N, C-alpha and C positions, 0 to 999 in steps of 0.2 A: 588414895582412892577419893578422899574428900575433895582434893584439888582438881582431880580430873572431872568429877561430877559438876563442880562449879563452872569450870571452863566449858565443858561440853554442854551443860544445861543452858548457860547464857548464850554462848556463841552459836550453838546449833539452831537456836531460834532464828538467827539471821541467815542461815544457809538455805532456807526454803523461800526466801524473799528475793524477788528480782532486784538486780543491782542497777536500776535505771536512775540516772542522775538528772535531777530537776533543778533548774536555775531559779532559786528563790531570791527575793530582794533581801538585801542585807538587814533591813529592819525586822523581817520575819524570822530570819535565822537568829539574830541577836535576842529577840524576845524569847524564843524557845530555849536558846542556850542559857539564858538567865533562869528560866524555870528548872532546868536540869542541874544547874550548878550545885555542888556539894555532894554529900555522902548519901547513898541509897543503900539500905540494908536488904539482903535477900530475905524474903518473907514467905513466899509459897509459889508452887506451880499449880496451875489449874488445867487439867486435862479432861476434855469432854465434860465440862461442868463439875468435875470432881476435884476438890481442893486437896493438894498434898502439901501440908506445912513443911517449911524448911526447918529442920531440927538439928542442924549441924553447927549452931553457934556455941561458943564456949562461955562459961561464966565470966571469964576475964575480958571478953570482947566478942563482937559480931562480925561476920564476913560481910564485905560490902564492895560496892563499886563507886568511885569518886570521879565526878566530872569537874575539871578545873576551868577557870575563866580564860586560860591561855590556849584552850582547844585540846588539852591532853586529858587522858583518863587513865585510871588504873583499877584493876580488880584485885582486891586484897582478901586473902584468907587468913584468919587467925587460927594458928596451930601451935599448941603448947604455949599459949599466951604471947606468942611472937607473931608479928605481921610478916606475911609471905606474899609478895606480888606474884599473882598467877598470870596476869595479862596486863599489857599497857600499850599505849599508842596514842593516836589522835582521834578526834571525833568532830563531826559536824551534825547539825540537827535542823530539820524543817518542822513544819507543823505536824507531819504524819510519820516521820522516820528519824532514826538516829543511825548515822553511818560511822562505824568504827573501823579505823585503819590500824591494824596490829603492827608491831615492830618489824614483822617479816613482810610487810606491805600487803597482806591479805586484807580485803575490805569485806565487812559484814554489814548488811543493812537490816535494821530491826524495825518492824511496824510498831508505832505507838497507838495503843488503844485508849489509854488514860494517862494524863500527865497534869498533876495539880501540886499544890504545896506539900501534900502528904503522901501521894501514891504515884508510882510510875508502873504502868502495866504495859508489857510488850506482848505481841501475839503473832500467831501464824499457824500453818498447818505442818505437821510432822508425823512420821511413823514412830510415835513415842514408844509403843509396846512391841515394835518390830513384828507385826503381824501382816505386813504387806499393805496396810491401808493407813492413810493419813488421818490423824486426829487433830482436833482443835487444841492448841497448846498456848497457854499464857504463863508469863512469869511476872510475879508481882514483887515490887520493891517498895519499902516504906522508909520514912524518916523517923528519927526519935524525937 
């Protein structure tokens, strides 16, 4: 259940974002990729300005997503103090988006609301509460 929540929560944010490809200069992409590099821990979801803290970390480790300098990423779930790779593939980034290509070739585009040394915030609209109306949804990641 925990694994499904992580995958769905993270990847579903990209499902409501258009998959328009924009040709950015290599310098712009490189700069953003450098800001993304490393490990980002799941911190919270913010739905219609209501924060829902991520409380599924274990004492022995935190669930995270890691962006590598070779253009690959992996989403890792700590379960029973063991690392379990929930999703992996490649990524590219522009100033406003992160495009993830999963190993099954599905591409998900995530809008970046905030990206700095300590916080990665992605956002979009989604029917989070399944009431037939879209809500503003953000997912926040932090570094230790």
